N, C-alpha and C positions, 0 to 999 in steps of 0.2 A: 366773734370768738366761738370756736367750736366747743360744744358741750357733749362729752361722751357719756355723761350720767343719764340713766334711764329717766326720760321726761315724766313718766308716771309716778315714779318713786324717787324722791331725793332723800339722801341719807340725813339722819338727825344725830347730832352729837349731844351727849349728856355729860356734864362735869359735876360729879358729886364731891363735895368738899366738907371738911370738918369745921363746924361752927365754933367749937371750943378752941380751935387752933388759930382762928382768925384768918382763914385762907380764902375768904370771899374775894378779896382784891386780886389775888393770884389767879383764881378761877375765872374771874371776869376778864382779866387781861388776856388769858389764854383763849377764852371764847372770842374776844374781839379780834385777836390775831387770826383765828380760824375763819371767822366771818369775812375778814378783809381779804384773805387769800382765796377762799373758796366760795365767794359770795354768790356765784351762779350755780354752784353744784350742791350746796347744802340747803335743806329745808329749814334748818335753824340750829341754834345751840341753846340748851337749857341748863341753868345752874340749879343744883339741888343741894340744899343744906343737909349734910350728913348727920346721922344720929350717933355713929360709932366714932370714938376718939381716934384721930389720926387718919381718917379716911380721905383719900384723894384718888378718885377713879375717873377715867375718861372712857366713854364707850361711843361707838358708832353703830347705830341700830342694834343695840344690846350686845354687841361684841366688844369685850374689854380690850382696848388698845394700850392702856396705861393704868397701872395700879401702883401707888407709891411704895408700898411695902414690898411687893413682888419685884418691882423694877428698880428699886434702890433710890428713892427720892423723887424729885420732880423732873419732868422732861424739859430740856431746853427747847426753844421755839423751833429750831431746825428738826430735832427728833420728833416733836409733836406733829409738825406739818408733814414730815415724811411719812409717818405712820398713818395719818389721815389720808394723805394722797394715795398711798399704796392700797388703801382699803376702798376708796371711792373712785379713783381715776389714775391707775398706775402709769399711764402714758403722759400725764401732765407734767410739764417742766415746772420746777420751783425756782427757776432763774438762778440767781447767785447762790441760793442755798444748795443747789445741786452740784456746784463747782467745788472741786478740791481746793483747800487752802494752799495758796502758793507761797505764802510768807512775804509777799511784797507789800 
């Protein structure tokens, strides 16, 4: 499998979630999805309990790729994987997630 990510620096994803909102499981599921898809390209995924009410933010190497209030809720898995892929390896195929829905 070809890895176009810089071998010296692998990107790191951080998911900061609101502890008062009980979003730990949502954050953990999204982290697991990213690790499954980008297992060779990522250095890791860190879950960070947030102190601010309603926080749900996803960063790749300190660049915010999703912020719940700014982006209008939570990302679906396709949108999340697309944003991470576009940041770390734009040429990587996401398989069926890259295909348009045909309605079949």
